[in-house]
C-alpha positions in Angstrom: -20.9 -57.1 30.9 -21.2 -60.5 32.5 -21.8 -63.3 30.0 -21.9 -67.1 30.1 -22.2 -69.0 33.3 -22.7 -67.9 36.9 -20.3 -65.2 38.1 -19.4 -65.1 41.8 -18.4 -61.7 43.2 -16.9 -61.3 46.7 -17.4 -57.9 48.2 -15.5 -57.2 51.4 -17.0 -54.5 53.7 -20.3 -54.7 51.8 -22.3 -53.5 54.8 -20.3 -50.3 55.2 -21.0 -47.0 53.4 -19.5 -47.3 49.9 -19.7 -51.1 49.9 -23.4 -51.2 50.7 -24.1 -48.5 48.1 -22.3 -50.6 45.6 -24.3 -53.7 46.5 -27.5 -51.7 45.8 -26.0 -50.5 42.5 -25.0 -54.0 41.5 -28.3 -55.6 42.4 -30.1 -52.7 40.6 -28.4 -53.7 37.3 -30.4 -56.9 37.4 -27.6 -59.0 36.0 -28.3 -62.6 35.3 -26.4 -65.5 36.8 -24.5 -63.3 39.3 -23.8 -64.5 42.9 -22.9 -61.8 45.4 -21.1 -62.7 48.6 -20.6 -60.0 51.3 -17.9 -60.5 53.9 -18.2 -57.9 56.7 -17.0 -57.9 60.3 -19.9 -55.6 61.2 -17.9 -53.1 63.1 -19.3 -49.8 64.4 -19.0 -48.4 60.8 -21.3 -51.1 59.3 -25.1 -51.1 59.7 -27.3 -53.9 58.6 -30.0 -51.4 57.7 -27.7 -50.4 54.8 -29.0 -53.6 53.1 -32.6 -52.7 53.6 -34.6 -52.8 50.4 -32.6 -55.6 48.9 -34.2 -59.0 48.3 -32.7 -61.6 50.8 -31.9 -63.9 47.9 -29.9 -61.2 46.0 -26.8 -61.7 48.2 -25.3 -63.9 50.9 -23.8 -62.2 54.0 -20.9 -63.8 55.8 -20.1 -62.1 59.1 -16.4 -62.3 59.7 -13.0 -60.6 59.6 -10.8 -60.4 56.5 -7.9 -61.2 58.9 -9.4 -64.6 59.6 -7.3 -66.8 57.3 -9.4 -69.9 57.8 -12.7 -68.1 57.0 -11.3 -66.3 54.0 -9.9 -69.5 52.6 -13.2 -71.2 53.1 -15.3 -68.7 51.2 -12.9 -68.0 48.3 -13.4 -71.2 46.2 -15.4 -70.5 43.1 -14.9 -66.7 43.4 -14.4 -64.9 40.2 -14.0 -61.3 41.3 -13.0 -59.6 44.6 -14.0 -56.0 45.3 -12.1 -55.0 48.5 -13.8 -52.2 50.3 -13.2 -53.4 53.9 -11.0 -51.0 55.8 -10.6 -48.9 58.9 -11.0 -45.4 57.3 -11.5 -42.6 59.9 -8.4 -40.5 59.9 -8.9 -39.1 63.5 -9.2 -42.7 64.8 -6.0 -43.7 63.0 -4.1 -40.8 64.7 -5.4 -41.8 68.2 -4.9 -45.6 67.7 -3.1 -46.8 64.5 -3.0 -50.5 65.5 -6.4 -51.5 63.9 -5.5 -49.7 60.7 -2.3 -51.5 60.3 -3.9 -54.9 61.0 -7.0 -54.6 58.9 -5.8 -52.5 56.0 -2.4 -54.2 55.5 -2.6 -57.7 57.0 -6.2 -58.2 56.0 -5.4 -57.2 52.4 -2.5 -59.7 52.4 -4.7 -62.5 53.6 -7.2 -61.8 50.8 -4.4 -61.7 48.3 -3.1 -65.1 49.4 -6.5 -66.6 48.8 -6.8 -64.8 45.5 -3.5 -66.3 44.5 -4.5 -69.8 45.7 -7.8 -69.9 43.9 -6.9 -68.1 40.7 -9.5 -65.3 40.7 -10.2 -63.3 37.5 -9.7 -59.9 39.1 -8.9 -58.3 42.5 -10.2 -54.7 42.7 -8.7 -52.7 45.6 -10.6 -49.6 46.6 -8.1 -47.0 47.7 -8.1 -43.3 48.4 -6.8 -40.0 47.1 -5.2 -39.6 50.6 -2.2 -41.8 49.6 -0.9 -38.9 47.5 -1.0 -36.4 50.4 -1.7 -32.7 49.9 -1.2 -30.6 46.7 -1.4 -26.8 46.6 -1.8 -26.5 42.8 -2.8 -28.8 40.0 -4.1 -32.3 40.4 -2.5 -35.7 41.1 -2.2 -38.3 38.3 -1.9 -42.0 38.7 1.9 -42.3 38.5 2.6 -39.5 41.1 4.4 -40.6 44.2 2.8 -41.6 47.5 3.1 -39.0 50.3 0.6 -40.2 53.0 0.2 -37.9 56.1 -1.8 -40.2 58.5 -1.6 -43.8 59.7 -4.8 -44.4 57.7 -3.5 -43.2 54.4 -0.1 -44.9 55.0 -1.9 -48.2 55.6 -3.9 -47.8 52.4 -0.8 -47.0 50.5 0.8 -50.2 52.0 -2.2 -52.2 50.9 -1.8 -50.9 47.3 1.9 -51.9 47.3 0.9 -55.4 48.3 -1.7 -55.6 45.5 0.9 -54.5 43.0 3.5 -56.9 44.3 1.1 -59.8 44.1 0.3 -58.8 40.5 4.0 -58.6 39.6 5.2 -61.7 41.4 2.2 -64.1 41.3 0.4 -62.8 38.2 -2.8 -61.7 39.9 -5.0 -59.6 37.7 -5.8 -56.5 39.6 -7.0 -52.9 39.4 -6.7 -50.1 42.0 -9.1 -47.2 42.3 -8.2 -44.0 44.1 -11.3 -42.0 44.9 -11.9 -38.5 46.3 -14.2 -37.8 49.3 -17.5 -39.7 49.0 -20.8 -38.5 50.4 -24.4 -39.7 50.2 -26.8 -42.1 51.9 -25.7 -44.7 54.4 -22.5 -43.0 55.6 -21.5 -43.4 59.2 -22.0 -40.3 61.4 -18.3 -40.0 62.2 -17.7 -38.5 58.7 -18.0 -34.8 58.1 -21.3 -34.4 56.2 -23.5 -36.9 58.1 -21.9 -35.7 61.4 -22.7 -32.1 60.7 -26.2 -33.0 59.5 -26.8 -34.9 62.7 -25.6 -32.1 64.9 -27.5 -29.4 63.1 -30.7 -31.4 63.2 -30.3 -31.2 67.0 -29.4 -27.5 66.8 -25.8 -28.1 68.1 -22.9 -26.0 66.7 -20.6 -28.0 64.3 -16.9 -28.3 65.1 -14.9 -27.1 62.1 -11.2 -27.8 62.0 -8.8 -24.8 61.9 -10.1 -22.0 59.6 -12.2 -24.3 57.5 -10.3 -23.6 54.3 -9.0 -27.2 53.8 -10.2 -28.3 50.3 -11.6 -31.6 49.3 -12.8 -33.0 46.0 -16.3 -34.5 46.5 -18.1 -37.3 44.7 -21.6 -38.6 45.2 -21.4 -42.2 46.2 -23.6 -43.5 43.4 -21.3 -42.0 40.9 -18.4 -43.7 42.6 -20.3 -47.0 42.4 -20.7 -46.6 38.6 -16.9 -46.0 38.3 -16.1 -49.1 40.3 -18.3 -51.2 38.0 -16.7 -49.8 34.9 -13.2 -50.6 36.4 -14.3 -54.1 37.3 -15.7 -54.9 33.9 -13.4 -53.0 31.6 -10.3 -51.9 33.5 -7.1 -53.0 31.9 -5.0 -55.4 33.9 -2.6 -53.9 36.4 -4.0 -50.4 35.9 -4.7 -47.7 38.5 -7.6 -45.3 38.1 -8.2 -42.0 39.9 -12.0 -41.4 40.5 -13.0 -37.8 41.0 -16.2 -35.9 41.2 -14.3 -32.7 40.0 -16.2 -30.8 42.7 -13.6 -29.0 44.9 -14.9 -27.3 47.9 -13.4 -26.0 51.2 -14.8 -27.4 54.4 -16.4 -24.0 55.2 -18.1 -24.0 51.8 -19.6 -27.5 52.5 -20.7 -26.3 56.0 -22.3 -23.2 54.6 -24.2 -25.2 52.0 -25.6 -27.4 54.7 -26.5 -24.4 56.9 -28.4 -22.8 53.9 -30.3 -26.0 53.1 -31.3 -26.3 56.8 -32.3 -22.7 57.3 -29.5 -22.0 59.8 -26.8 -19.3 60.0 -23.0 -19.2 60.6 -23.5 -18.9 64.4 -23.8 -22.7 64.2 -20.1 -23.0 63.4 -17.6 -23.7 66.2 -14.0 -23.4 65.0 -11.8 -25.9 66.8 -8.1 -26.7 66.9 -6.9 -28.3 63.7 -5.9 -32.0 63.8 -2.2 -33.1 63.5 -1.0 -33.5 59.9 -4.2 -32.2 58.3 -3.7 -32.2 54.5 -4.7 -28.8 53.1 -6.0 -29.8 49.6 -6.7 -33.1 47.7 -7.2 -32.9 44.0 -7.3 -35.7 41.4 -7.1 -35.7 37.7 -9.7 -38.1 36.3 -8.6 -37.9 32.7 -7.5 -41.5 32.6 -10.8 -43.1 33.7 -12.6 -40.6 31.4 -10.5 -41.4 28.3 -10.1 -45.2 28.9 -13.4 -46.2 30.4 -15.7 -43.3 29.5 -16.6 -42.4 33.1 -17.6 -38.9 34.1 -19.4 -38.2 37.5 -23.0 -37.1 36.8 -24.1 -35.6 40.1 -23.1 -32.0 40.9 -22.6 -31.2 44.6 -25.6 -29.0 45.0 -27.9 -31.8 43.8 -26.0 -34.4 45.7 -25.9 -32.6 49.0 -29.7 -31.9 48.8 -30.4 -35.6 48.1 -28.1 -36.6 51.0 -29.8 -34.3 53.4 -33.2 -35.6 52.3 -32.1 -39.2 52.9 -30.9 -38.4 56.5 -34.0 -36.4 57.3 -36.1 -39.5 56.4 -33.9 -41.9 58.2 
């Protein structure tokens, strides 16, 4: 818990999906003497409406690019904690055009780390992904398993992790890394599977399902992820990596069928399409470490979470 004087938290990508939900979570804690600075480029994946409902004086928004060295250096002085969400994250886009992913996810991370080193921050929390591990047919990945990324997106996130670790080893930066499974919930951009399918089904358009729909993902409701991030920020041991899992493994066809059922539609609304290149079959994380070390267990089961998600998009 924050104690003492004012604490300054820099949140990159705080107008995007997970970042904005974390801002809502953090403001909702009603912590005293906390200053929140959001740095966001406001790309297509960000939406200023994601900050609706927050008091204007509860945060400061700086519009800019994490790759802008001068800007980053200007806003870093006095920063205590950095939570680094900002990233290009859509796998299909990374396959079509990897350049932005390499620039933002690797070079942008390095620029933030340079300022973190220069200004002696207390902790750098890098928000990563389970996709750095690649696919696993049986069992679940643990934190010391090897990287095996399958897309330019996951490779760029793995490279960012290695930079964070190297700055910890070489320059003594206090860091944590979180690797989370698939998030869903309010404020997610419609390029992602669940909001994309909700949007299409609301307009009575068949949804495009890759391959046979049997690819498996572990899903976590975004508010649960935000709680995990806060626990890591406050209590994570220096230089430790934590898997964050909802422990809710579902195939893409199961997710689709749950949406169809909630929306009163049938399987005729599914359009099977050619699978994408390098499509990982199954992601699965062991969350034993964060449970045992920090006491985190995801609270929201998928049936409740998907219902709340659908209700949010229907009201939007």
